[in-house]
DRENZA-832091 format. One record per residue: x, z, y of N, C-alpha, C, O in turn; residue in three letters; residue number from 1. Coordinates in pm, 1 decimal, always signed. Each point is the difference from the previous one (the first is absolute). Layout:
// DRENZA-832091
((X, Z, Y), (X, Z, Y), (X, Z, Y), (X, Z, Y), Ala, NUM)
...
END
This chain:
// DRENZA-832091
((-307.0, -17.4, +1973.5), (-33.9, +45.0, -133.6), (-2.8, +152.2, -4.5), (+68.8, +67.6, +76.5), Met, 1)
((-149.3, -15.9, -167.2), (-9.8, +144.5, -18.2), (+62.8, +35.7, -134.0), (-26.7, -65.4, -100.8), Gln, 2)
((+110.1, +168.9, +99.7), (+64.5, +47.1, -121.6), (-74.9, +123.0, -49.8), (-18.5, +96.8, +73.8), Ile, 3)
((-24.0, -101.5, -199.3), (-74.4, +109.8, -61.0), (+87.1, +60.8, -109.4), (+34.0, -68.1, -96.7), Ile, 4)
((+2.7, +196.1, +110.7), (+83.3, +62.6, -103.3), (-77.4, +18.1, -130.4), (-123.0, +5.2, -1.1), Pro, 5)
((+198.0, +4.2, -108.4), (-59.6, +27.9, -131.1), (+59.4, +130.0, -52.6), (+78.6, +65.3, +68.7), Thr, 6)
((-115.7, -28.3, -189.3), (+52.0, +122.9, -60.0), (+148.0, -10.9, -37.6), (+63.5, +101.1, -30.0), Ser, 7)
((-9.3, -220.6, +31.4), (+143.8, -21.0, -19.1), (+52.9, -53.4, +132.4), (-31.9, -113.0, +37.1), Ile, 8)
((+111.6, +190.9, +35.1), (+36.7, -35.4, +137.8), (+57.6, -140.1, +21.3), (-26.1, -62.0, +103.1), Pro, 9)
((+103.3, +11.9, -198.1), (+62.5, -131.3, +18.9), (-96.5, -116.6, -19.3), (+27.8, -110.9, +45.6), Glu, 10)
((-139.3, +134.1, -111.5), (-101.4, -104.1, -24.1), (-104.4, +12.2, +109.9), (-59.1, +106.3, +18.8), Val, 11)
((+36.2, -216.2, +54.4), (-95.4, +5.8, +110.3), (-100.4, -114.8, -6.9), (+28.9, -108.8, -49.8), Val, 12)
((-147.5, +137.9, +101.7), (-104.2, -101.6, +16.3), (+12.8, -54.2, +141.9), (+22.3, +75.1, +95.0), Ile, 13)
((-36.5, -204.8, -82.8), (+7.8, -64.1, +131.5), (-132.0, -69.8, +27.6), (-45.9, -83.5, -77.9), Ile, 14)
((-14.2, +119.6, +190.8), (-123.6, -66.2, +43.7), (+31.6, -82.7, +123.8), (+40.0, +54.4, +103.0), Glu, 15)
((-57.8, -184.6, -112.8), (+27.4, -82.4, +117.6), (-111.0, +14.3, +103.9), (-112.5, +38.8, -31.3), Pro, 16)
((+146.6, -70.5, +152.4), (-100.9, -3.7, +106.8), (-66.3, -136.9, -6.9), (+67.0, -102.7, +10.9), Arg, 17)
((-198.8, +101.7, -28.9), (-73.0, -124.7, -21.9), (-77.8, -36.2, +125.8), (-69.5, +83.8, +57.5), Ile, 18)
((+81.6, -207.4, -16.0), (-71.8, -52.9, +115.7), (-109.4, -92.5, -52.4), (+28.5, -103.2, -60.6), Phe, 19)
((-153.2, +141.1, +84.5), (-114.4, -77.1, -49.7), (-77.4, -60.7, +117.1), (-9.1, +58.2, +108.0), Arg, 20)
((-45.3, -174.8, -132.6), (-93.6, -61.2, +94.2), (-92.2, -91.2, -80.2), (+1.5, +2.5, -123.1), Asp, 21)
((-80.9, -82.1, +191.7), (-97.5, -86.0, -65.4), (+60.8, -102.6, -94.5), (-69.6, -52.9, -86.6), Gly, 22)
((+196.8, +24.3, +101.9), (+67.3, -98.7, -86.7), (+51.6, +60.4, -128.8), (+24.7, -72.0, -96.7), Arg, 23)
((-7.7, +206.2, +93.9), (+59.2, +64.9, -116.5), (+90.4, +113.6, +44.2), (-40.4, +84.4, +80.0), Gly, 24)
((+162.2, -81.9, -131.6), (+92.7, +106.4, +36.1), (+143.2, -52.3, +1.8), (+30.5, -108.0, -50.7), Tyr, 25)
((+56.7, +189.7, +111.6), (+143.6, -25.7, +2.3), (+70.2, +133.9, -11.8), (-43.9, +98.7, +59.0), Phe, 26)
((+153.3, -94.6, -135.1), (+87.2, +116.8, +1.2), (+141.2, -42.1, -37.1), (+22.4, -99.1, -69.4), Phe, 27)
((+71.0, +178.1, +118.2), (+140.6, -20.6, -33.6), (+24.6, +72.9, -131.8), (-8.6, +122.6, -5.8), Glu, 28)
((+39.1, -197.8, -100.2), (+17.4, +64.0, -130.4), (+139.9, +57.7, -19.3), (+19.3, +87.8, -84.0), Ser, 29)
((+77.6, -135.6, +160.2), (+133.9, +57.4, -10.4), (+81.3, -33.2, +123.5), (-2.8, -112.5, +49.9), Phe, 30)
((+74.9, +212.0, -1.5), (+98.5, -15.5, +106.5), (+119.9, +85.3, -40.9), (-11.7, +122.1, -11.2), Ser, 31)
((+125.1, -184.8, -10.8), (+118.0, +74.5, -43.1), (+37.0, +108.0, +101.6), (+39.4, +110.4, -37.6), Glu, 32)
((-52.0, -142.6, +164.9), (+33.8, +95.6, +105.4), (-92.4, +122.4, -4.1), (+47.9, +113.4, +1.3), Gln, 33)
((-179.4, -135.7, -6.2), (-96.1, +111.9, -3.8), (+13.6, +80.0, -129.3), (-9.7, +122.7, +0.2), Arg, 34)
((+32.1, -193.8, -110.4), (+15.9, +67.1, -128.4), (+120.7, +94.0, +4.0), (-7.8, +113.3, -47.5), Phe, 35)
((+118.5, -159.9, +103.9), (+120.7, +83.1, +11.8), (-25.4, +122.1, +87.9), (+49.7, +108.9, -29.0), Ala, 36)
((-126.8, -126.4, +136.2), (-29.9, +110.8, +90.5), (-91.7, +103.4, -64.3), (+21.0, +120.3, +15.9), Glu, 37)
((-122.8, -166.6, -88.4), (-104.3, +89.1, -50.7), (+18.4, +46.6, -144.0), (-49.5, +106.4, -37.1), Leu, 38)
((+120.1, -184.9, -44.7), (+14.4, +34.9, -142.0), (+147.5, +22.0, -32.7), (+44.3, +114.0, -13.9), Val, 39)
((+30.9, -221.4, +1.8), (+142.8, +6.8, -29.6), (+60.2, -138.4, +18.9), (-68.8, -99.8, -21.7), Thr, 40)
((+194.2, +91.0, +61.1), (+62.2, -132.6, +9.0), (+5.8, -64.1, -138.7), (+59.9, +54.8, -92.5), Pro, 41)
((-121.9, -169.3, +79.9), (-4.7, -71.6, -127.3), (+5.1, -148.7, +29.4), (-68.8, -49.5, +89.2), Thr, 42)
((+150.4, -20.4, -164.7), (+7.3, -145.6, +15.0), (-53.5, -62.8, -128.4), (+66.9, +0.2, -103.4), His, 43)
((-187.3, -53.3, +111.8), (-61.6, -62.1, -117.1), (+56.0, -140.7, -19.6), (+17.6, -74.8, +96.2), Phe, 44)
((+10.3, +39.4, -222.8), (+64.4, -128.4, -29.8), (-83.1, -89.6, -90.8), (+33.3, -117.2, -17.2), Val, 45)
((-140.1, +169.4, -40.9), (-79.2, -78.9, -94.3), (-146.1, +39.2, +11.5), (-32.8, +118.5, +5.7), Gln, 46)
((-55.9, -218.7, -2.3), (-144.7, +22.3, -3.0), (-53.6, -50.4, -133.8), (+41.7, -105.1, -48.5), Asp, 47)
((-134.4, +180.8, -10.9), (-61.1, -37.3, -127.7), (-151.2, +7.5, +13.0), (-53.1, +71.7, +84.8), Asn, 48)
((-15.2, -146.9, -170.2), (-146.2, +1.7, -2.8), (-45.2, -12.3, -144.1), (+57.0, -75.8, -78.6), Glu, 49)
((-161.5, +152.2, +44.8), (-61.1, -12.9, -132.4), (-151.2, -8.8, +14.7), (-58.0, +51.5, +95.5), Ser, 50)
((-4.1, -117.6, -191.6), (-145.5, -6.4, -8.6), (-37.9, +63.3, -133.1), (+58.0, -31.9, -103.8), Arg, 51)
((-154.4, +120.5, +107.5), (-44.5, +68.4, -121.2), (-151.2, +13.4, +4.0), (-61.4, -7.2, +106.4), Ser, 52)
((+2.5, +26.7, -223.0), (-144.4, +16.2, -9.8), (-34.7, +144.9, -33.3), (+87.4, +80.5, -32.1), Thr, 53)
((-215.6, -49.4, +40.3), (-48.8, +135.8, -22.7), (+56.3, +58.3, -129.1), (+3.3, -66.6, -103.5), Tyr, 54)
((+40.5, +190.8, +111.0), (+46.9, +72.0, -116.9), (+148.8, -11.0, -26.5), (+54.3, +76.0, -80.2), Gly, 55)
((+12.8, -169.5, +146.5), (+143.8, -13.9, -20.9), (+71.0, +122.8, +55.7), (-27.5, +44.4, +111.4), Val, 56)
((+118.8, +8.9, -190.6), (+90.1, +106.1, +44.9), (+140.7, -56.7, -11.6), (+41.4, -45.2, -106.7), Val, 57)
((+31.0, +48.2, +217.1), (+140.2, -45.1, +1.0), (+87.2, +121.2, +29.9), (-25.2, +74.1, +95.0), Arg, 58)
((+127.3, -55.0, -176.6), (+93.8, +108.6, +28.8), (+17.5, +93.3, -116.5), (-55.5, -20.2, -108.0), Gly, 59)
((+128.6, +116.2, +130.6), (+64.4, +51.6, +121.1), (+145.8, -48.2, +1.3), (+78.7, +40.0, -85.7), Leu, 60)
((-43.0, -123.9, +180.4), (+129.6, -68.3, +2.2), (+91.8, +51.4, +110.2), (-45.1, +54.1, +100.9), His, 61)
((+175.0, -72.5, -122.8), (+102.1, +24.7, +102.6), (+124.3, -78.1, -37.9), (+11.5, -49.9, -112.0), Phe, 62)
((+81.1, +39.6, +205.3), (+130.5, -58.3, -26.4), (+105.2, +106.0, +25.4), (-6.6, +73.6, +98.4), Gln, 63)
((+103.3, -66.5, -187.7), (+106.1, +99.9, +8.6), (+112.6, -46.2, +92.1), (+18.3, -120.0, +20.4), Leu, 64)
((+57.8, +215.9, +36.0), (+116.2, -35.5, +80.7), (+99.8, -82.1, -83.8), (+10.5, +22.5, -120.5), Pro, 65)
((+60.1, -113.2, +179.3), (+9.6, -27.6, +143.8), (-106.7, -97.5, +50.2), (+9.3, -50.1, +112.0), Pro, 66)
((-110.5, +23.3, -195.2), (-104.8, -96.0, +37.8), (-131.7, +68.3, +34.5), (-104.6, -64.8, +1.2), His, 67)
((+108.3, +194.7, +26.9), (-121.9, +74.6, +32.9), (-70.7, -65.2, +118.0), (+62.9, -63.6, +84.5), Ala, 68)
((-195.3, +80.6, -80.3), (-80.2, -62.8, +104.6), (-92.3, +100.0, +67.4), (-64.9, +81.0, -66.2), Gln, 69)
((+59.7, -87.5, +197.9), (-109.2, +60.9, +76.2), (-105.6, -109.2, +13.1), (+33.6, -118.4, +3.9), Ala, 70)
((-161.7, +157.4, +3.1), (-107.6, -99.4, +6.9), (-101.2, +37.8, +107.3), (-27.4, +117.5, +24.2), Lys, 71)
((-26.2, -219.2, +38.2), (-113.6, +13.6, +90.3), (-109.7, -86.4, -60.1), (+13.6, -122.2, -5.9), Leu, 72)
((-123.0, +184.9, -39.1), (-101.9, -70.1, -77.6), (-133.4, -2.9, +74.0), (-32.3, +89.6, +78.0), Val, 73)
((-45.4, -197.1, -105.6), (-133.0, -11.5, +60.3), (-85.5, -95.6, -81.1), (+50.7, -77.1, -81.5), Arg, 74)
((-181.2, +83.0, +104.9), (-96.1, -86.8, -67.2), (-61.1, -92.1, +104.2), (-45.5, +46.0, +104.7), Val, 75)
((+44.2, -176.1, -133.0), (-61.5, -94.3, +93.3), (-137.0, -47.7, -48.3), (-78.3, -54.2, +78.0), Val, 76)
((+49.8, +74.5, -206.6), (-134.1, -28.1, -51.8), (-31.7, +101.3, -108.2), (+81.9, +25.2, -88.3), Arg, 77)
((-201.2, +33.1, +95.1), (-42.1, +93.5, -102.5), (+38.0, +143.1, +31.2), (+16.9, +39.0, +115.6), Gly, 78)
((-3.7, +39.6, -224.6), (+19.8, +144.5, +13.7), (+79.5, +50.3, -119.7), (-30.7, -34.0, -114.3), Arg, 79)
((+133.6, +115.6, +140.7), (+79.1, +59.1, -107.0), (+21.2, +148.9, +26.0), (-13.0, +48.4, +112.4), Val, 80)
((+45.9, +22.2, -220.1), (+52.8, +135.1, +12.5), (+150.3, -14.9, -16.7), (+47.5, -37.5, -107.2), Leu, 81)
((+26.9, +66.5, +212.4), (+144.8, -15.8, -2.0), (+64.4, +135.7, -25.5), (-41.0, +100.4, +58.2), Asp, 82)
((+142.4, -97.3, -145.7), (+59.1, +126.0, -44.0), (+151.9, -3.4, +13.3), (+65.1, -96.3, -40.7), Val, 83)
((-9.8, +202.7, +98.2), (+144.4, +20.2, +9.1), (+33.5, +130.3, -71.6), (-60.4, +103.6, +28.1), Ala, 84)
((+157.1, -108.0, -121.2), (+41.7, +118.4, -75.2), (+146.2, +28.2, +31.5), (+84.4, -89.0, -10.3), Val, 85)
((-54.7, +211.7, +48.3), (+137.0, +41.1, +29.2), (+78.1, +10.6, -131.1), (-31.3, +83.8, -84.5), Asp, 86)
((+133.5, -169.5, +67.8), (+82.8, +2.6, -120.6), (+144.9, +35.9, +34.8), (+94.5, -44.3, -65.4), Val, 87)
((-80.0, +125.8, +170.5), (+132.4, +46.1, +43.3), (+25.6, +138.4, -60.2), (-53.4, +100.5, +46.9), Arg, 88)
((+135.3, -97.4, -150.5), (+30.4, +125.5, -68.4), (+62.3, +98.0, +99.7), (+97.6, -32.5, +67.7), Val, 89)
((-154.8, +151.7, -59.7), (+47.1, +102.5, +92.9), (-79.8, +6.7, +128.7), (+16.5, +93.7, +78.2), Gly, 90)
((-102.2, -191.2, -55.0), (-84.5, +0.1, +119.9), (-104.9, +110.3, -10.3), (-48.4, +28.7, -109.5), Ser, 91)
((+12.6, +33.6, +222.0), (-105.6, +102.5, -5.1), (-135.7, -56.8, -41.1), (-89.2, +75.5, -38.7), Pro, 92)
((+72.7, -207.3, +46.8), (-127.6, -61.6, -39.4), (+15.6, -88.3, -124.3), (-83.6, -86.7, -25.1), Thr, 93)
((+190.6, +108.4, -52.9), (+23.4, -79.0, -121.5), (-122.2, +4.8, -91.4), (-53.5, +107.2, -28.3), Phe, 94)
((+9.7, -225.5, -17.6), (-114.3, -9.5, -90.4), (-134.9, +6.0, +68.5), (-102.8, -17.8, -65.5), Gly, 95)
((+100.4, +42.2, +194.8), (-125.3, +1.2, +76.5), (-31.9, -143.5, +42.9), (+87.3, -86.8, +4.4), Lys, 96)
((-214.5, +65.2, +26.9), (-37.9, -134.4, +43.9), (-92.3, +4.0, +121.1), (-63.1, +101.0, +31.0), His, 97)
((+58.5, -214.7, +35.0), (-93.3, -25.2, +109.5), (-85.0, -118.4, -44.1), (+53.7, -100.1, -47.4), Val, 98)
((-183.7, +110.0, +62.1), (-91.5, -109.6, -32.5), (-84.2, -29.6, +123.6), (-63.0, +89.9, +55.6), Ala, 99)
((+62.0, -215.7, -13.0), (-67.9, -40.3, +122.8), (-77.8, -128.9, -25.7), (+50.9, -93.1, -62.5), Val, 100)
((-174.0, +89.1, +111.2), (-74.7, -125.0, -9.4), (+45.4, -93.7, +112.4), (-1.2, +35.7, +117.8), Glu, 101)
((+40.7, -155.0, -157.9), (+35.1, -105.4, +94.7), (-100.8, -111.5, -19.2), (-33.1, -36.3, -112.8), Leu, 102)
((-16.0, -18.4, +224.7), (-100.5, -104.9, -13.6), (+5.5, -97.3, +116.5), (+63.1, +25.7, +102.5), Ser, 103)
((-130.9, -138.0, -121.4), (-10.7, -98.1, +107.6), (-81.9, +55.5, +116.2), (+9.8, -50.0, +112.0), Glu, 104)
((-90.1, +152.5, -137.5), (-82.2, +58.4, +105.9), (+72.9, +107.7, +79.2), (-14.8, +6.9, +122.0), Asp, 105)
((+94.3, +78.6, -189.9), (+66.1, +106.8, +75.0), (+136.6, -42.5, +54.6), (+55.0, +68.1, +86.5), Asn, 106)
((+0.5, -178.6, -135.0), (+127.0, -56.4, +49.9), (+117.0, +96.5, -9.4), (+104.2, -22.4, +61.7), His, 107)
((-120.4, +129.0, -137.9), (+109.8, +97.4, -12.2), (+116.7, -59.2, -79.3), (-17.3, -89.5, -82.6), Arg, 108)
((+136.4, +142.6, +110.7), (+120.7, -33.1, -73.0), (+61.4, +130.6, -48.1), (-26.9, +106.5, +55.5), Met, 109)
((+108.5, -115.3, -158.0), (+69.4, +117.9, -50.2), (+148.7, -31.8, -5.7), (+40.5, -104.5, -51.0), Leu, 110)
((+40.6, +196.4, +104.2), (+144.6, -13.7, -7.9), (+53.0, +91.8, -107.9), (-28.5, +119.7, -0.7), Phe, 111)
((+107.3, -177.5, -92.4), (+64.7, +74.4, -107.1), (+150.2, -17.6, +15.4), (+49.9, -112.1, -10.7), Leu, 112)
((+22.8, +219.4, +35.5), (+145.4, -13.2, +8.7), (+60.0, -20.4, -138.9), (-70.8, +5.9, -100.5), Pro, 113)
((+199.4, -29.3, +95.8), (+70.3, -11.0, -127.8), (-13.8, +131.9, -75.8), (-1.9, +107.5, +59.8), Arg, 114)
((-7.8, -117.5, -192.1), (-12.7, +120.6, -81.5), (-141.7, +30.3, -42.7), (-28.3, +108.5, -50.7), Gly, 115)
((-61.4, -204.4, +70.9), (-140.0, +18.8, -38.3), (-43.7, -110.7, -94.6), (+30.1, -117.5, +21.0), Phe, 116)
((-102.2, +157.5, -126.1), (-64.7, -98.3, -87.0), (-129.3, -41.5, +68.2), (-63.5, +79.6, +69.1), Ala, 117)
((+25.7, -204.4, -89.2), (-115.7, -54.2, +69.6), (-93.4, -71.1, -97.7), (+43.3, -66.0, -94.5), His, 118)
((-172.7, +82.1, +120.9), (-100.5, -71.4, -78.1), (-131.5, -2.8, +73.7), (-17.8, +68.1, +101.0), Gly, 119)
((-75.3, -148.3, -152.8), (-134.0, -2.4, +58.6), (-102.3, -42.3, -103.1), (+32.2, -65.8, -99.0), Phe, 120)
((-158.1, +105.4, +124.3), (-112.9, -43.6, -81.9), (-95.0, -77.8, +90.0), (-19.6, +34.4, +116.6), Ser, 121)
((-38.7, -139.2, -172.2), (-89.8, -86.0, +77.2), (-142.6, +50.3, -15.2), (-53.0, +6.8, -110.9), Val, 122)
((-9.0, +28.7, +223.9), (-133.6, +58.5, +1.7), (-108.5, -100.1, +38.8), (-118.8, +30.1, -11.6), Leu, 123)
((+158.2, -147.6, +57.3), (-95.1, -104.4, +40.1), (+6.5, -114.1, -101.7), (+83.3, +2.0, -90.6), Ser, 124)
((-171.0, -101.3, +105.7), (+0.4, -113.5, -93.1), (+135.8, -69.4, -2.6), (+44.7, -47.2, -104.6), Asp, 125)
((+19.6, +41.5, +219.4), (+129.9, -65.1, +13.2), (+77.4, +71.5, +109.9), (-59.3, +54.2, +93.3), Glu, 126)
((+191.1, -54.1, -104.5), (+82.7, +56.5, +107.3), (+123.2, -87.4, +18.2), (+64.6, -42.1, -96.0), Ala, 127)
((-34.8, +16.6, +222.5), (+125.9, -66.0, +34.2), (+83.8, +105.0, +70.3), (-37.7, +55.2, +103.3), Ile, 128)
((+151.8, -30.2, -163.0), (+86.7, +111.6, +36.1), (+131.8, -57.1, +52.1), (+60.9, -85.3, -64.6), Phe, 129)
((-17.1, +132.4, +180.8), (+125.4, -47.1, +57.7), (+93.0, +118.3, +23.1), (-43.7, +110.2, +33.1), Gln, 130)
((+173.0, -135.7, -51.5), (+95.8, +106.2, +29.2), (+134.4, -55.0, +43.2), (+46.2, -104.8, -45.0), Tyr, 131)
((+13.6, +180.7, +134.1), (+133.3, -27.4, +50.9), (+97.3, +91.6, -72.7), (-31.8, +115.5, -28.3), Lys, 132)
((+151.3, -167.9, -2.2), (+104.1, +78.1, -66.5), (+127.5, -5.9, +82.8), (+29.4, -101.5, +63.0), Cys, 133)
((+45.9, +210.7, -63.6), (+124.2, +2.0, +77.1), (+122.2, -36.1, -85.8), (+113.6, +14.0, +45.2), Asp, 134)
((-136.7, -59.7, -167.3), (+107.2, -46.8, -85.9), (-58.8, -107.0, -91.2), (-120.4, -1.8, -25.3), Asn, 135)
((+205.6, -86.4, -23.2), (-46.8, -109.2, -84.6), (-30.3, +48.4, -141.5), (+60.3, +95.4, -49.1), Tyr, 136)
((-153.6, -162.3, -14.1), (-33.1, +30.2, -139.3), (+120.8, -27.9, -88.6), (+65.4, -103.6, +12.5), Tyr, 137)
((-37.1, +197.5, -102.2), (+110.6, -14.1, -95.2), (-50.8, +45.9, -136.2), (-15.8, +120.3, -21.1), Ala, 138)
((-10.5, -212.1, -72.4), (-57.5, +39.0, -129.2), (+82.2, +103.1, -77.0), (-55.9, +81.9, -73.1), Pro, 139)
((+187.7, -85.4, +89.1), (+84.4, +95.8, -70.9), (-15.4, +142.8, +52.5), (+45.8, +94.6, -64.1), Glu, 140)
((-109.3, -78.4, +179.2), (-18.3, +132.3, +60.3), (-141.1, +54.1, -19.2), (-33.4, +105.3, +54.2), Ala, 141)
((-49.7, -175.5, -130.3), (-138.4, +42.9, -18.9), (-9.0, +136.7, -66.7), (+72.5, +29.7, -94.9), Glu, 142)
((-161.8, +51.3, +146.1), (-33.5, +127.3, -60.2), (-150.7, +16.9, +7.0), (-66.4, -63.7, +81.7), Gly, 143)
((+12.8, +149.1, -166.7), (-144.7, +22.2, +1.8), (-32.7, +127.7, -76.0), (+76.8, +46.9, -83.9), Ala, 144)
((-192.6, +7.0, +116.1), (-54.9, +113.6, -74.1), (-145.3, -31.2, -33.6), (-63.0, -85.3, +62.6), Ile, 145)
((+11.7, +155.3, -161.7), (-135.5, -24.3, -49.8), (-105.3, +29.2, +106.3), (-0.3, +106.4, +62.0), Ala, 146)
((-87.5, -201.5, -42.6), (-108.1, +12.0, +97.2), (-94.9, +113.9, -37.0), (-62.4, +60.2, +87.4), Trp, 147)
((+51.9, -31.1, -216.7), (-96.7, +99.4, -48.4), (+66.0, +129.1, -46.7), (-59.2, +73.9, -78.6), Asp, 148)
((+179.7, -45.2, +124.9), (+69.7, +124.1, -35.8), (-87.4, +118.0, +42.0), (-25.5, +17.3, +119.2), Asp, 149)
((-21.0, +64.5, -214.3), (-88.0, +111.8, +37.4), (+65.5, +99.9, +95.0), (-69.4, +67.7, +75.8), Pro, 150)
((+202.8, -57.9, -79.0), (+69.3, +93.0, +89.6), (-14.5, -41.1, +146.1), (+12.9, +84.0, +89.1), Ala, 151)
((-39.4, -211.4, -63.2), (-15.8, -47.3, +137.8), (-140.2, +26.8, +53.8), (-17.6, +20.3, +120.2), Leu, 152)
((-81.4, -20.2, -207.8), (-137.4, +30.9, +40.9), (-60.7, -99.1, +97.6), (-72.5, +39.9, +91.1), Gly, 153)
((+100.7, -168.4, -108.4), (-52.6, -102.1, +91.6), (-139.3, -42.8, -44.2), (-20.7, -37.5, -115.4), Ile, 154)
((-73.7, +43.4, +206.9), (-134.4, -52.0, -23.8), (-3.1, -141.2, +57.3), (-4.5, -18.0, +121.7), Asn, 155)
((+6.8, -80.4, -207.9), (+7.0, -140.4, +42.9), (-136.2, -53.4, +45.4), (-10.2, -116.1, +39.7), Trp, 156)
((-93.0, +198.3, -44.9), (-135.3, -33.1, +46.6), (-59.7, -121.1, -73.1), (-73.3, -79.9, +58.2), Gln, 157)
((+106.6, +68.9, -186.3), (-54.0, -107.0, -84.4), (-47.1, +60.0, -132.2), (+61.3, +94.3, -49.9), Leu, 158)
((-169.9, -148.0, -8.0), (-36.5, +44.2, -134.4), (+103.2, -52.9, -100.5), (+53.2, -109.7, +17.2), Pro, 159)
((-25.6, +187.0, -120.8), (+103.7, -35.5, -97.9), (-20.9, -139.4, -57.2), (+96.5, -73.6, -21.0), Ala, 160)
((-221.4, +36.8, -4.3), (-27.2, -130.0, -62.7), (+25.1, -118.4, +94.6), (+8.1, -114.0, -45.7), Glu, 161)
((+4.2, +138.9, +174.7), (+23.1, -108.0, +97.1), (+148.3, -26.4, +25.5), (+35.0, -102.9, +57.9), Ala, 162)
((+52.9, +194.4, -100.3), (+142.0, -10.2, +33.6), (+66.4, -116.4, -72.5), (-13.8, -16.5, -121.2), Ile, 163)
((+86.4, -63.9, +198.9), (+70.6, -117.1, -51.1), (+147.6, +12.8, +39.4), (+33.6, +9.3, +118.1), Cys, 164)
((+53.7, -9.1, -219.7), (+143.2, +16.7, +21.3), (+77.3, -119.3, -54.4), (-46.7, -69.2, -90.5), Leu, 165)
((+164.1, +45.7, +145.7), (+90.8, -96.7, -62.0), (+58.8, +66.7, -123.8), (-2.9, +122.4, -12.4), Ser, 166)
((+55.7, -202.2, -78.0), (+65.9, +53.4, -119.3), (+112.5, +94.8, +41.4), (+15.4, +108.3, -56.5), Glu, 167)
((+62.0, -149.8, +154.6), (+113.3, +78.9, +47.4), (-45.8, +135.7, +55.7), (+59.2, +103.5, -30.9), Lys, 168)
((-165.8, -105.0, +113.8), (-47.6, +124.3, +61.0), (-66.0, +94.1, -100.4), (-18.4, +118.0, +29.7), Asp, 169)
((-17.0, -167.4, -146.6), (-64.1, +86.2, -99.7), (+100.4, +81.6, -79.7), (-40.4, +84.4, -79.9), Ser, 170)
((+171.2, -107.1, +99.4), (+98.3, +70.3, -83.8), (+113.8, +68.1, +76.4), (+108.4, +18.4, -55.2), Arg, 171)
((-131.0, +18.6, +179.2), (+102.5, +72.7, +75.7), (+5.0, +146.3, -44.7), (-100.6, +54.3, -45.6), His, 172)
((+217.9, +10.1, +58.6), (+11.8, +140.9, -40.4), (-67.7, +93.3, +100.8), (-20.1, -35.7, +116.1), Pro, 173)
((-13.6, +153.5, -162.2), (-49.0, +103.3, +90.7), (+114.9, +44.8, +90.0), (+117.1, -22.2, -30.7), Arg, 174)
((-152.4, +84.9, +141.1), (+101.9, +43.7, +95.8), (+106.5, +87.0, -66.5), (+119.1, -19.1, +24.8), Leu, 175)
((-159.5, +113.1, -108.0), (+94.9, +90.6, -64.8), (+92.7, -71.7, -97.5), (+104.2, +54.0, -37.0), Ala, 176)
((-141.1, -175.3, -5.0), (+79.1, -75.8, -97.7), (+72.4, -118.9, +62.7), (+69.3, -73.9, -70.0), Glu, 177)
((-84.4, +55.2, +199.2), (+61.5, -116.3, +66.0), (+151.4, +9.4, -9.2), (+58.0, +103.6, +32.7), Ala, 178)
((+6.9, -211.8, -77.4), (+145.1, +5.7, -18.7), (+78.9, +8.6, +130.3), (+107.9, +59.3, +2.6), Pro, 179)
((-159.7, -117.3, +105.4), (+69.6, +3.0, +128.0), (-99.5, +19.0, +112.9), (-105.1, -63.8, +4.1), Gln, 180)
((+140.4, +152.7, +87.2), (-80.8, +23.0, +118.9), (+94.7, +7.2, +119.4), (+116.6, -38.0, -10.6), Leu, 181)
((-165.3, +85.8, +121.9), (+80.9, +11.9, +120.9), (+53.9, +141.3, +13.2), (-60.2, +95.5, -49.1), Phe, 182)
((+173.3, -83.3, +115.3), (+59.1, +129.7, +30.1), (-39.8, +35.5, +142.8), (+21.5, -78.5, +92.3), Asp, 183)
((-78.7, +195.4, -74.6), (-39.4, +43.8, +133.3), (+120.9, +63.3, +67.1), (+25.0, +119.8, -12.9), Tyr, 184)
((+48.5, -202.1, +84.0), (+118.1, +46.1, +73.4), (+5.7, -74.0, +131.8), (-66.1, -102.7, +15.2), Ser, 185)
((+143.1, +151.9, +80.6), (+4.8, -66.9, +129.5), (+34.2, -148.2, -9.8), (-57.4, -79.5, +74.4), Pro, 186)
((+147.3, +39.3, -161.9), (+36.5, -141.6, -8.8), (-108.6, -83.3, -64.7), (-11.2, -118.9, +30.0), Thr, 187)
((-70.0, +177.4, -118.4), (-105.1, -78.3, -65.3), (-118.4, -23.6, +92.5), (-84.4, -84.8, -29.2), Ser, 188)
((+76.2, +157.6, +139.8), (-114.3, -14.6, +90.8), (+25.6, -101.2, +110.6), (-84.0, -14.0, +88.9), Arg, 189)
((+194.2, -55.8, -90.5), (+30.2, -99.5, +103.3), (-78.5, -126.1, -21.8), (+12.8, -94.8, +77.5), Leu, 190)
END
């Protein structure tokens, strides 16, 4: 696999090595050993999958400590714009974001460590989105910020009239108003 740095050092794009022939293709989508060598030691404990249609925006979600989650995300069908926002108060990149197109064609993955809000917009007719988490989902630890916070400056690459949100995602606070975020300290980065 190839690791591609982003403007936020802890968030990386992963491109697998793809073997193609007349039958199709094969690639290793995850190896804990290689991931530890090239990115960071991480033990994923839960896999999730969602299906969404064009215009859906999901996010920007995170889980607070002690249930914080690192995620490894990818698209197996369709195309999305995947977004990671640094919500670690005191971080040199606090409030900054990385936006990467993930698709069934480019096979890219994005790694988001703990302390990042995550979301995506669906750019194709349909998208099947998969992600690994290094901690279990805990509803009492849910946190979120507004997907359309102007201070974040995220271009979701969708026309306003096409955007489809859940009721919950339509009412998250802006980053400056979020009641709880992460502390950027050595212990919070574990």
